[in-house]
C-alpha positions in Angstrom: 123.7 65.4 159.3 120.2 64.7 158.0 118.8 62.3 155.5 118.3 63.5 152.1 115.0 61.8 151.3 112.8 61.4 148.1 109.5 59.9 148.8 107.6 58.3 146.0 104.9 56.6 147.7 106.0 53.4 149.6 109.5 53.8 148.1 112.1 56.1 149.3 115.7 57.0 148.1 118.2 58.1 150.8 121.4 59.6 149.7 123.2 59.3 152.9 122.5 58.1 156.4 121.8 60.1 159.6 124.6 60.6 162.0 122.2 60.5 165.0 121.9 57.0 166.7 119.1 56.2 169.0 119.3 52.6 168.5 119.7 50.0 171.4 121.1 46.6 171.7 121.5 44.1 169.0 125.3 44.4 169.2 125.7 40.7 168.3 123.2 40.7 165.4 124.8 43.6 164.0 128.3 42.2 164.0 127.0 38.8 162.5 125.2 40.9 159.7 128.1 43.1 158.9 130.4 40.0 158.8 127.9 38.4 156.5 128.4 41.2 154.0 132.0 40.3 153.5 131.2 36.5 153.7 132.3 34.5 150.7 129.2 33.2 149.2 128.7 29.8 147.3 129.6 31.2 143.9 132.9 32.6 145.2 133.7 29.3 146.9 133.1 27.5 143.5 135.4 30.0 141.6 132.6 32.0 140.0 131.8 35.5 140.1 128.5 36.4 142.2 125.8 37.0 139.6 123.6 38.9 141.8 123.4 41.2 144.8 124.3 39.8 148.3 121.0 39.3 150.3 121.0 39.7 154.1 117.6 38.6 155.8 116.4 39.9 159.1 113.5 37.6 160.4 111.4 38.2 163.3 107.7 38.7 164.5 106.1 42.2 164.0 107.1 44.3 167.2 110.4 42.6 167.5 112.4 45.6 166.3 113.2 43.9 163.0 112.8 47.0 160.9 114.7 49.1 163.5 117.6 46.7 163.3 117.5 46.9 159.4 117.6 50.6 159.6 120.7 50.6 161.9 122.4 48.1 159.7 121.7 50.5 156.8 122.8 53.6 158.7 126.1 52.0 159.5 127.0 50.6 156.1 125.4 53.3 153.7 128.7 55.0 153.0 129.9 52.1 151.1 127.2 52.6 148.5 127.8 55.4 146.3 124.4 55.5 144.7 122.6 55.8 147.9 119.8 53.7 149.6 116.4 52.6 148.2 113.6 51.6 150.4 110.4 49.8 149.6 107.7 48.1 151.9 106.4 45.0 150.3 103.3 44.5 152.4 100.4 46.6 153.2 99.6 47.2 156.9 97.1 44.5 156.8 99.6 42.1 155.5 98.6 41.9 152.0 101.5 41.6 149.7 102.3 44.6 147.5 102.2 43.6 143.7 105.8 43.3 142.5 104.8 45.5 139.4 103.8 48.5 141.7 107.1 48.2 143.8 109.2 47.8 140.7 107.5 51.0 139.0 108.2 52.9 142.3 111.7 51.9 142.5 112.3 53.1 138.9 110.6 56.4 139.6 113.0 56.9 142.6 116.0 56.6 140.5 114.5 58.9 137.8 113.8 56.0 135.3 110.0 56.4 134.9 108.4 53.2 133.3 105.7 53.3 130.5 102.2 53.1 131.8 100.7 49.7 131.6 104.1 48.0 131.4 103.9 44.3 132.4 105.7 43.1 135.6 108.4 41.3 133.8 109.2 44.3 131.8 109.4 46.4 134.7 111.6 44.1 136.9 113.9 43.5 133.9 114.2 47.5 133.6 115.0 47.8 137.3 117.8 45.1 137.2 119.2 46.8 134.1 119.1 50.2 135.8 120.7 48.9 139.0 123.3 46.7 137.2 125.9 49.4 136.9 125.2 51.0 140.4 126.1 50.7 143.9 123.0 50.7 145.8 121.8 49.5 149.1 118.1 48.1 148.7 116.1 47.7 151.9 112.9 45.6 151.3 110.9 45.8 154.4 107.9 43.4 155.4 108.5 40.9 152.7 105.6 38.5 152.5 107.2 35.8 150.3 110.5 35.1 148.5 109.1 35.8 145.0 108.7 39.5 145.9 112.3 39.9 146.9 113.7 37.6 144.1 112.2 39.7 141.4 113.7 42.8 142.7 117.3 41.5 143.2 119.8 43.7 141.1 122.1 41.5 138.9 125.2 43.4 140.3 127.5 42.0 143.0 128.3 45.6 144.1 124.7 45.9 145.4 123.5 44.8 148.7 119.8 43.8 149.6 118.6 44.0 153.2 115.3 42.1 153.5 112.9 41.9 156.4 110.5 39.2 156.9 108.4 37.2 159.4 110.3 34.0 158.5 112.9 32.4 156.2 112.6 33.2 152.5 113.0 29.9 151.0 113.9 29.9 147.3 116.5 32.5 147.5 120.0 30.8 147.5 122.8 31.7 149.9 120.7 33.5 152.5 121.4 33.0 156.2 118.5 34.6 158.2 119.4 36.6 161.4 116.4 35.7 163.6 115.5 38.1 166.3 114.2 37.4 169.8 113.8 39.9 172.6 116.4 42.7 173.5 118.9 41.9 176.3 118.1 43.0 179.7 120.3 46.2 179.9 119.1 47.5 176.5 115.4 46.7 177.4 115.5 48.6 180.6 117.1 51.4 178.8 114.4 51.5 176.2 111.8 51.5 179.0 113.6 54.2 180.8 113.7 56.4 177.6 109.8 56.3 177.5 108.8 56.2 181.0 111.5 58.5 182.5 114.6 57.5 184.3 113.4 58.2 188.0 111.1 55.4 188.5 113.4 52.9 186.6 116.4 54.0 188.9 114.2 53.7 192.1 113.2 50.3 191.4 115.4 48.5 189.0 114.2 45.1 190.0 110.6 46.0 188.9 111.9 47.4 185.7 113.5 44.0 185.0 110.4 42.2 186.0 108.3 44.3 183.4 111.0 43.5 180.8 110.9 39.8 181.4 106.9 39.8 181.2 107.4 41.5 178.0 109.9 39.1 176.9 112.1 42.1 175.8 110.0 43.0 172.7 110.7 46.5 171.8 107.2 47.4 170.8 105.6 46.1 174.2 108.3 47.9 176.1 107.5 51.2 174.2 103.7 50.9 174.7 104.5 50.1 178.5 106.9 53.1 178.8 104.5 55.7 177.3 101.7 54.1 179.4 103.8 54.8 182.5 104.8 58.2 181.3 101.1 59.1 181.1 100.7 58.0 184.8 103.4 59.4 186.8 102.0 58.0 190.1 101.8 54.4 188.9 104.8 52.2 189.9 106.5 50.1 187.4 105.9 47.0 189.6 102.0 47.7 189.4 102.1 47.7 185.6 104.2 44.5 185.6 101.4 42.9 187.9 98.6 43.9 185.5 100.4 42.7 182.4 100.8 39.3 184.3 97.2 39.4 185.3 96.2 39.3 181.7 97.2 35.8 181.6 99.2 33.8 179.0 96.9 34.3 176.0 98.4 35.9 173.1 101.9 37.7 172.8 103.3 39.9 175.3 102.6 43.0 172.8 99.0 42.0 172.8 98.7 41.9 176.6 100.3 45.2 177.0 98.2 46.7 174.1 94.9 45.6 175.8 95.9 47.5 179.0 96.9 50.5 177.1 93.8 50.3 174.7 91.5 49.8 177.7 92.5 52.9 179.3 91.6 55.1 176.4 88.6 57.4 176.3 85.7 55.8 174.3 86.0 58.4 171.4 89.6 58.0 171.0 89.4 54.3 171.1 86.8 54.3 168.4 88.9 56.5 166.3 91.9 54.3 166.8 89.8 51.3 165.6 88.4 53.0 162.6 91.9 53.9 161.4 92.2 50.2 160.2 89.8 51.2 157.6 92.2 53.8 155.9 93.8 52.5 152.8 97.4 52.2 152.9 97.6 52.6 156.7 98.4 56.2 156.3 95.8 58.8 157.5 95.5 62.5 157.8 93.2 64.5 160.0 90.5 64.7 157.2 90.5 60.9 157.0 90.1 60.4 160.6 87.5 63.1 160.9 85.5 61.6 158.2 85.8 57.9 159.7 84.6 59.1 163.0 82.2 61.8 162.0 83.9 64.5 164.0 85.5 67.8 163.3 89.0 67.9 161.7 90.5 69.8 164.7 89.0 67.4 167.1 90.3 64.4 165.1 93.8 66.0 164.8 93.9 66.5 168.7 92.9 62.9 169.2 95.5 61.6 166.7 98.2 63.6 168.6 97.1 62.1 171.9 97.3 58.6 170.6 100.7 59.2 169.2 101.9 60.2 172.7 100.8 56.7 173.9 102.8 54.9 171.3 99.7 53.5 169.5 100.1 55.6 166.3 103.2 57.0 164.5 103.6 60.5 163.3 104.9 60.3 159.6 107.6 62.8 158.7 105.7 64.9 156.1 105.0 68.6 155.2 101.4 67.7 156.0 100.2 66.1 159.1 99.9 62.4 158.6 100.0 59.2 160.8 100.6 55.7 160.4 99.1 52.6 162.4 102.1 50.5 163.3 102.0 47.3 161.5 102.4 45.1 164.5 99.2 46.8 166.0 97.1 46.6 162.9 95.9 43.0 163.5 95.1 43.7 167.0 93.0 46.8 166.1 91.5 44.9 163.2 90.2 42.2 165.6 88.8 44.8 167.9 87.0 46.5 164.9 85.2 43.3 164.0 84.1 42.6 167.5 83.1 46.0 168.7 81.7 47.8 165.5 78.7 46.7 163.6 79.1 46.1 159.8 76.7 48.7 159.1 78.7 51.2 161.0 82.0 50.4 159.3 80.3 50.7 156.0 79.0 54.1 156.7 82.5 55.2 158.1 83.9 54.1 154.8 81.3 55.9 152.8 82.1 59.2 154.7 85.7 58.7 154.1 85.1 58.2 150.4 82.9 61.2 150.3 85.3 63.4 152.0 88.2 62.3 149.7 85.8 63.3 146.7 85.2 66.7 147.9 88.9 67.3 148.7 89.8 66.1 145.0 87.1 68.5 143.7 88.4 71.3 145.5 92.0 70.4 144.5 90.9 70.6 140.8 88.6 73.6 141.2 91.5 75.7 142.6 93.1 75.5 139.2 90.0 76.9 137.4 89.5 80.0 139.3 89.2 82.2 136.0 85.5 80.7 135.8 83.0 82.5 137.9 80.9 79.3 138.5 84.0 77.5 139.8 84.8 80.4 142.1 81.3 80.3 143.4 81.4 76.5 144.0 84.8 77.1 145.8 83.2 79.7 148.1 80.3 77.3 148.8 82.7 74.6 150.2 83.6 74.6 154.0 86.7 76.5 154.9 88.4 73.1 155.9 88.0 71.8 152.4 89.4 74.6 150.4 93.1 75.1 149.4 94.6 78.6 149.6 96.3 78.4 146.1 97.0 76.0 143.3 100.5 75.2 144.7 99.0 74.1 148.1 96.6 71.9 146.3 99.4 70.4 144.1 101.4 69.6 147.2 98.5 67.9 148.8 97.8 65.8 145.8 101.6 64.7 145.6 101.9 63.8 149.3 98.4 62.0 149.5 99.0 60.3 146.1 99.7 56.8 147.6 96.7 57.0 149.9 94.3 58.3 147.2 95.3 55.5 144.7 94.9 53.0 147.6 91.4 54.4 148.4 90.5 53.8 144.8 91.7 50.2 144.8 90.0 49.6 148.3 86.8 51.0 147.0 86.6 49.0 144.0 87.7 45.9 145.9 84.9 46.5 148.4 82.2 46.1 145.8 79.3 47.7 147.7 80.3 51.3 147.3 80.6 51.4 143.6 78.8 54.8 143.1 81.2 56.5 145.5 84.1 54.6 144.0 83.1 55.8 140.5 82.9 59.4 141.8 86.2 59.1 143.5 88.1 57.8 140.4 86.6 60.4 138.2 87.7 63.4 140.5 91.1 61.7 141.0 91.7 61.5 137.2 90.6 65.3 136.8 92.7 66.5 139.7 95.8 64.5 138.3 95.4 65.9 134.8 94.9 69.5 136.0 98.0 69.4 138.2 100.4 66.9 136.7 99.3 66.6 133.0 98.3 63.4 131.1 101.8 62.5 130.4 103.2 62.7 133.8 100.3 60.9 135.5 100.1 58.3 132.7 101.1 55.4 135.0 98.6 56.1 137.6 95.8 56.9 135.1 96.4 53.6 133.7 95.8 51.8 137.0 92.6 53.9 137.6 91.1 53.4 134.2 91.7 49.7 134.7 89.7 49.9 138.1 87.0 51.9 136.2 86.8 49.1 133.7 86.4 46.4 136.6 83.5 48.4 138.1 81.9 49.1 134.7 82.1 45.3 133.8 80.7 44.3 137.3 77.8 46.9 137.2 77.1 46.3 133.4 77.7 50.0 132.6 78.5 49.9 128.8 79.2 53.6 128.5 81.8 53.7 131.4 83.1 50.5 130.0 83.7 52.1 126.6 85.3 55.3 128.2 87.7 53.1 130.1 88.7 51.0 127.3 89.3 54.1 125.1 91.4 55.7 127.7 93.4 52.5 128.2 93.7 52.1 124.5 95.1 55.6 124.3 97.9 54.9 127.0 98.7 51.9 125.4 99.1 53.6 122.0 101.2 56.2 123.6 103.8 53.7 124.8 104.0 51.9 121.6 101.6 49.0 122.3 99.5 49.6 119.2 98.3 46.0 118.8 97.1 46.0 122.4 95.4 49.4 121.8 93.7 48.1 118.8 92.0 45.4 120.7 90.9 47.9 123.4 89.4 50.2 120.7 87.5 47.4 119.0 86.2 46.4 122.5 85.3 50.1 123.2 83.3 50.2 119.9 81.2 47.1 120.9 80.5 48.8 124.3 79.6 52.2 122.6 77.2 50.4 120.4 75.7 48.6 123.4 75.3 51.9 125.1 74.0 53.7 122.0 76.7 56.4 122.6 77.6 58.2 119.5 80.5 59.9 121.2 82.1 56.7 122.2 81.5 54.8 119.0 82.7 57.9 116.8 85.8 58.1 119.0 86.4 54.4 118.9 86.1 54.1 115.0 88.6 56.9 114.6 91.0 55.4 117.1 90.7 52.0 115.3 91.6 53.8 112.2 94.6 55.5 113.9 95.9 52.1 115.2 95.6 50.8 111.7 97.5 53.8 110.3 100.3 53.2 112.9 100.6 49.6 112.0 101.0 50.5 108.3 97.5 49.1 107.0 96.6 52.1 105.2 93.4 50.7 103.4 91.9 49.7 106.7 92.9 53.1 108.3 91.1 55.0 105.4 88.1 52.6 105.7 87.7 53.2 109.5 88.3 57.0 109.2 85.5 57.1 106.5 83.1 55.3 109.0 83.8 57.8 111.7 83.4 60.5 109.1 79.8 59.3 108.0 78.8 59.4 111.5 80.1 62.9 112.1 78.3 64.1 108.9 75.1 62.5 109.8 75.2 64.2 113.3 76.2 67.6 111.7 79.5 67.6 113.6 81.3 69.8 111.0 84.4 70.5 112.9 85.1 66.9 113.7 84.2 66.1 109.9 86.7 68.4 108.6 89.5 66.9 110.8 88.5 63.4 109.7 88.7 64.3 105.9 92.4 65.2 107.0 92.9 61.9 108.6 91.7 60.1 105.5 94.0 62.3 103.4 96.8 61.3 105.6 96.1 57.7 105.2 96.1 58.0 101.4 99.1 59.9 101.4 101.0 57.3 103.4 99.6 54.7 100.9 100.9 56.7 97.9 97.5 57.5 96.6 98.1 61.1 96.1 94.9 61.8 94.0 92.8 60.5 96.8 94.7 62.4 99.2 94.5 65.8 97.4 90.5 65.4 97.2 90.3 64.7 101.0 92.7 67.6 102.0 90.7 69.9 99.8 87.4 68.8 101.7 89.3 69.4 104.8 90.1 72.9 103.8 86.7 73.7 102.9 85.3 72.4 106.1 87.8 74.3 108.1 87.0 77.5 106.1 83.4 77.1 106.8 83.8 76.5 110.4 86.2 79.6 110.8 89.0 77.5 112.1 91.8 79.5 110.8 94.5 77.3 112.5 93.1 74.1 111.1 92.8 75.9 107.7 96.4 76.7 107.7 97.7 73.2 108.6 95.4 71.6 106.1 96.7 73.9 103.4 100.4 72.9 104.6 99.3 69.4 104.1 98.0 70.1 100.6 101.1 71.5 99.6 103.1 68.6 100.9 100.9 66.1 98.8 101.3 68.2 95.8 105.0 68.1 96.1 104.9 64.4 96.4 102.7 64.1 93.4 105.2 66.1 91.3 103.5 69.3 91.3 105.9 71.9 92.5 104.4 75.0 91.1 101.0 74.1 92.4 102.7 73.2 96.0 104.5 76.6 95.9 101.2 78.5 95.4 99.3 76.5 98.1 102.4 76.8 100.5 102.3 80.5 100.2 98.6 80.6 100.8 99.2 78.5 103.9 101.9 80.9 105.2 99.3 83.7 105.1 96.5 81.6 107.0 99.3 80.7 109.6 100.1 84.4 109.9 96.4 85.0 110.6 96.2 82.1 113.0 99.4 83.5 114.8 101.2 80.2 114.7 104.8 81.1 114.4 106.2 77.5 114.3 103.9 76.7 111.5 105.0 79.8 109.6 108.6 78.9 110.1 108.1 75.4 108.9 106.2 76.6 105.9 109.0 79.0 104.9 111.4 76.0 105.2 109.1 74.1 102.8 109.1 77.0 100.5 112.8 77.2 100.5 113.0 73.6 99.5 110.4 73.8 96.8 112.1 77.0 95.3 115.5 75.0 95.4 113.9 72.3 93.4 112.6 75.0 91.0 116.0 76.5 90.7 115.4 79.8 92.5 118.3 79.5 95.1 118.2 83.3 96.0 114.5 83.3 96.9 115.1 80.0 98.8 117.7 81.6 100.9 115.4 84.3 101.9 112.6 82.0 103.1 115.3 79.8 105.0 116.5 83.1 106.9 112.9 83.8 107.7 112.3 80.4 109.0 115.5 80.5 111.1 114.4 83.8 112.8 110.9 82.5 113.4 112.1 79.0 114.8 114.8 80.7 116.9 117.4 78.0 116.0 119.0 76.0 113.2 116.0 74.4 111.4 115.5 70.7 112.1 114.1 67.9 110.1 111.1 67.7 112.5 110.4 71.5 111.6 110.1 70.7 107.9 107.4 68.0 108.4 104.5 70.4 109.2 101.8 67.6 108.7 99.7 66.7 111.6 101.5 64.7 114.0 101.2 61.1 113.3 99.6 60.1 116.6 98.1 57.0 115.4 95.3 56.0 117.7 94.7 59.3 119.6 94.8 63.1 119.3 94.9 64.4 122.9 95.2 68.1 121.9 91.9 67.7 120.1 90.1 65.5 122.6 89.4 67.4 125.6 87.5 64.3 127.1 90.4 61.9 126.5 90.7 61.1 130.2 87.1 61.8 131.3 85.3 58.9 133.1 81.7 59.4 131.7 79.0 57.8 134.0 75.6 56.6 133.3 73.3 59.1 135.0 70.5 56.7 136.0 72.3 53.6 136.9 74.0 52.0 139.8 
């Protein structure tokens, strides 16, 4: 039986556990943990129902096998939890705590409850607790750095179980008894050594094996490295390795002493690549990342990575694409070596190469979706073969699998502060690739984080154009999720930044967005005023298509305010503008809006004639849905005028065009009340615009 896994970038959902069992030892600890699940808690003893999930804590140093024990416990008890297993890692490989907001969002996505972009941490954790309240879920929280991370994610459901893994006790979470790990028992430790080194040498000299176990203090990670080192050297006796480990002295942990031996035997290029892997954001690397860091070929990097995996210094990630992970217990040891053996300038150059490679891969990932363009095809042909994707599906798969690492790269590049030019290029290409493959709506949560990073860089580097673009994009995402007042603040700040940059695009879009936010908030006078300001700018610049659209938005504001005379004048101006621009679809929609306002104003005969004209223009525009909606409006107008037979004919025509029973939403054919943004009309809604001469 195999695990059914859904990976969402640091969080995984497992429907059921694997039947295979390669776990060794820890019999006593497992027995105690299983008994602790059934143990009566403090609430039960006091006669109250447990308000939250039971928490089991496995505490131990990195390399003690704490995660392996947690996974084995989960395997044994997973069948009790009908809604499966959720996994999340709460620390980065370098020990940095993962923000609770990010973990909660990923957990919600794992149970098909995507959260709104930009939602606050408290809202996300509350939604997570609400979602899990009526489920039976086993939640494994690995590498918890502090109790607040675990406490914020605890389900309010006694039927759930939380297994937390940490370095030490998590004070602040009541009724938790930690299971503290030491070394493996001698029998299990020798068997673990035998698995990696081969059984012959262990059987021939069992005393030497026990001596090696003793010098390694029974730590699984140290024994794994020792066994892999012996497997690579068939002629070396176990006793010789034990002597070498003892010769390292008592400095550091047993794991660090074995690591120094294994690392010291590596070829210089392999050792350098291994050290540089600590620079990879998120701790997960692929051959492209490794080759860019080391400045070697992709094939050479992959061969080296596979060799290092065989020595236990790197883990291969179960993934459709080749990916590797630096073990968390080895990360600080490699980091220390990097700081002593590599010069800062070399490390910065390696980071720059890695970011440049990522930018080029993202460019290729996006370009494969635009192969209809001869210019794009030429650019693709000019890229090295290793950077090209065979088809859009392969590019989308790569983007989905590498998404956590790509987002981590953006965060790390911005935090570095010294590679802002590359960071800006990376974020620009990442936004374009996500929009091309996922769409703005599906990628909204990730886009919100990226635009926030763009804003940080723009403020740090004093780049007003990029600041305005970031604020506009963040405002749009806020408006889409109903945070209209927050969006209004963003739009006003974007307007100020646009004025500072002397950027007419940013100022015009910001003024229109401010008007849209006021419209959404019901302040129709301010909405009309801001639309009017945007219109004046468009007219001054001769931007006729935008001007025609803005006449319609002013008419929309007046319509909602009940000022039908002003609304009619502006919709007629919009119609004239669309007609001059040759915009048939815009002309048809503006006519439909004029007909609606005429009906509101008590002019049904005029509305009928305008609506009939709108039907003809909608037919020319080949907009079947608009035609159907207009036929419904004609039917309603004819009903009001007492011509029920003609009304029935139009209603039948509408049903044929819409292909279903007419809905209320089909009758209202006005421009969608989008408030602060119009994504279908703004092709640059997610564009990160950069200042060409700065930085």
